C-alpha positions as semicolon CSV with decimal commas, in nm:
position;residue;x (nm);y (nm);z (nm)
1;M;9,605;10,860;10,644
2;S;9,961;10,740;10,587
3;D;10,049;10,482;10,324
4;A;10,144;10,232;10,595
5;Q;9,791;10,245;10,737
6;I;9,598;10,204;10,414
7;V;9,646;9,826;10,425
8;T;9,717;9,680;10,767
9;Y;9,864;9,340;10,848
10;E;9,828;9,172;11,186
11;V;9,895;8,817;11,301
12;T;9,700;8,619;11,558
13;G;9,852;8,276;11,606
14;K;9,859;8,107;11,266
15;V;9,618;8,355;11,108
16;A;9,705;8,684;10,937
17;V;9,439;8,954;10,922
18;I;9,475;9,195;10,630
19;T;9,253;9,503;10,636
20;L;9,169;9,749;10,360
21;N;9,162;10,075;10,550
22;R;9,015;10,352;10,334
23;P;8,662;10,371;10,474
24;D;8,619;10,736;10,371
25;A;8,681;10,632;10,009
26;R;8,465;10,317;10,033
27;N;8,791;10,120;10,038
28;A;8,842;10,191;9,669
29;V;9,166;10,066;9,517
30;N;9,434;10,326;9,444
31;G;9,807;10,281;9,406
32;D;9,865;10,268;9,780
33;V;9,607;9,994;9,827
34;A;9,756;9,789;9,543
35;A;10,109;9,824;9,679
36;G;9,995;9,761;10,035
37;L;9,797;9,450;9,951
38;E;10,084;9,308;9,749
39;A;10,319;9,372;10,042
40;A;10,075;9,203;10,279
41;I;10,067;8,892;10,062
42;D;10,448;8,898;10,055
43;Q;10,447;8,889;10,437
44;L;10,192;8,610;10,441
45;E;10,390;8,394;10,201
46;A;10,723;8,456;10,376
47;D;10,612;8,360;10,728
48;D;10,608;7,984;10,784
49;N;10,430;8,037;11,116
50;V;10,125;8,180;10,939
51;W;9,908;7,932;10,752
52;I;9,612;8,135;10,630
53;A;9,488;8,493;10,593
54;I;9,164;8,680;10,638
55;L;9,111;8,978;10,408
56;Q;8,858;9,227;10,543
57;A;8,775;9,596;10,516
58;N;8,724;9,880;10,759
59;T;8,371;10,017;10,713
60;T;8,372;10,254;11,011
61;G;8,162;10,565;10,955
62;Q;8,006;10,448;10,629
63;E;7,633;10,504;10,593
64;R;7,608;10,182;10,396
65;P;7,899;9,944;10,462
66;V;8,119;9,887;10,157
67;F;8,386;9,619;10,154
68;C;8,538;9,767;9,839
69;A;8,391;9,986;9,566
70;G;8,651;9,878;9,310
71;A;8,889;10,110;9,132
72;D;8,940;10,460;9,269
73;L;8,797;10,678;8,992
74;K;8,978;10,984;9,124
75;A;9,309;10,804;9,076
76;I;9,209;10,700;8,726
77;N;9,093;11,048;8,630
78;S;9,418;11,197;8,758
79;G;9,623;10,978;8,524
80;K;9,725;10,715;8,779
81;A;9,532;10,418;8,643
82;A;9,850;10,213;8,600
83;D;9,919;10,240;8,973
84;L;9,611;10,032;9,051
85;N;9,795;9,727;8,917
86;T;10,119;9,565;9,021
87;R;10,348;9,357;8,805
88;R;10,305;9,040;9,011
89;G;9,949;9,080;9,133
90;G;9,758;9,268;8,868
91;F;9,464;9,474;8,990
92;A;9,488;9,562;9,359
93;G;9,815;9,368;9,375
94;F;9,603;9,059;9,432
95;V;9,377;8,924;9,157
96;Y;9,652;8,749;8,958
97;R;9,897;8,695;9,241
98;E;10,045;8,346;9,270
99;R;10,043;8,226;9,630
100;K;10,049;7,906;9,831
101;K;9,848;8,008;10,133
102;P;9,467;8,030;10,136
103;V;9,285;8,358;10,182
104;I;8,938;8,394;10,333
105;V;8,755;8,715;10,247
106;A;8,531;8,852;10,522
107;V;8,264;9,075;10,368
108;D;8,027;9,292;10,570
109;G;7,873;9,516;10,307
110;L;7,883;9,579;9,934
111;A;8,160;9,432;9,719
112;T;8,119;9,583;9,375
113;A;8,315;9,605;9,050
114;G;8,684;9,549;9,131
115;G;8,587;9,486;9,492
116;C;8,382;9,188;9,381
117;E;8,673;9,072;9,166
118;I;8,893;9,072;9,477
119;V;8,633;8,853;9,648
120;L;8,621;8,614;9,351
121;T;8,999;8,570;9,374
122;A;8,986;8,446;9,732
123;D;8,969;8,081;9,832
124;M;8,671;8,111;10,067
125;V;8,414;8,380;10,139
126;V;8,240;8,461;10,466
127;A;7,971;8,727;10,439
128;S;7,716;8,898;10,658
129;T;7,353;8,895;10,555
130;R;7,370;9,264;10,462
131;S;7,641;9,198;10,203
132;A;7,600;9,197;9,826
133;F;7,826;9,118;9,533
134;G;7,813;9,283;9,192
135;L;8,003;9,348;8,872
136;A;7,867;9,694;8,802
137;E;8,106;9,776;8,518
138;V;7,841;9,717;8,250
139;K;7,649;10,019;8,379
140;R;7,953;10,235;8,301
141;N;8,021;10,091;7,954
142;L;8,310;9,886;8,095
143;I;8,385;9,518;8,154
144;A;8,505;9,332;8,460
145;G;8,861;9,303;8,335
146;A;9,029;9,181;8,655
147;G;8,916;8,822;8,630
148;G;8,548;8,860;8,711
149;L;8,426;8,759;8,366
150;F;8,576;8,411;8,392
151;R;8,580;8,354;8,769
152;L;8,213;8,429;8,835
153;P;8,080;8,169;8,585
154;R;8,318;7,909;8,728
155;I;8,186;7,970;9,078
156;I;7,811;8,020;9,034
157;G;7,744;7,875;8,688
158;R;7,710;8,032;8,346
159;N;7,347;8,146;8,346
160;A;7,347;8,308;8,689
161;A;7,680;8,473;8,609
162;M;7,558;8,608;8,275
163;E;7,262;8,772;8,447
164;A;7,489;8,939;8,701
165;I;7,744;9,045;8,439
166;L;7,494;9,182;8,185
167;T;7,262;9,361;8,429
168;G;7,522;9,480;8,677
169;D;7,274;9,415;8,957
170;P;7,429;9,299;9,285
171;I;7,368;8,948;9,417
172;P;7,236;8,958;9,777
173;A;7,428;8,757;10,034
174;Q;7,161;8,489;10,078
175;R;7,142;8,430;9,703
176;A;7,523;8,430;9,680
177;Y;7,529;8,162;9,949
178;E;7,273;7,953;9,759
179;L;7,481;7,984;9,441
180;G;7,802;7,877;9,616
181;L;7,982;8,211;9,607
182;V;7,962;8,244;9,986
183;N;8,080;7,964;10,216
184;R;7,929;8,090;10,540
185;L;7,669;8,353;10,628
186;C;7,667;8,549;10,952
187;E;7,491;8,837;11,119
188;P;7,592;9,195;11,028
189;G;7,906;9,301;11,209
190;K;8,018;8,941;11,264
191;A;8,205;8,868;10,940
192;Q;8,557;8,883;11,085
193;E;8,453;8,667;11,380
194;A;8,298;8,407;11,151
195;A;8,598;8,417;10,918
196;M;8,833;8,367;11,212
197;A;8,633;8,062;11,323
198;L;8,672;7,915;10,974
199;A;9,043;8,000;10,963
200;L;9,104;7,834;11,299
201;Q;8,920;7,526;11,179
202;V;9,149;7,512;10,874
203;C;9,449;7,542;11,106
204;T;9,356;7,215;11,276
205;S;9,457;7,040;10,954
206;A;9,813;6,949;10,858
207;P;10,021;7,247;10,738
208;V;10,170;7,072;10,437
209;A;9,823;6,988;10,312
210;V;9,697;7,340;10,375
211;W;9,961;7,551;10,206
212;E;10,239;7,351;10,049
């Protein structure tokens, strides 16, 4: 798969659709993903005709759908750990990126470790009922160092976050919805459709209020 295809960027009306496109690698973040996602956000921010973005993942061919499995361990083990971060965006070129325009994450599967941290960075989350969200780093003697340790407690509350952080167990979609991590639930396979409906609803508002 060429670098240009690893993160795709398409525009429909006022909505950009950004897709992580490494299904064979469970959409794990390597240097190409980080660079591609940063470039996609650059396009989003530069186009005044686009008001909002949906960030999704290609799960084609996966036995169990995975939105993003976090850092690509093969890249790390081959000495390319630094490539997983960009100067402006941090991990995945996204988690610390300053931007004006809102991003909705559409999740239809597991978002774990750095993949969950990408989700926590977004402004809204749409998830299918087969989705789950976890910070699994603790099981590998690591910490969620890309913002998860402070973002998760802010979103779902300290006690629920501490349980997730210290056990590493994933939070099922229904529970994530009850805790306020997920804005809207949908049937499996319908996450992009539901996210698009939310994005189009946002686009009925005034542009200055949405992204200026």
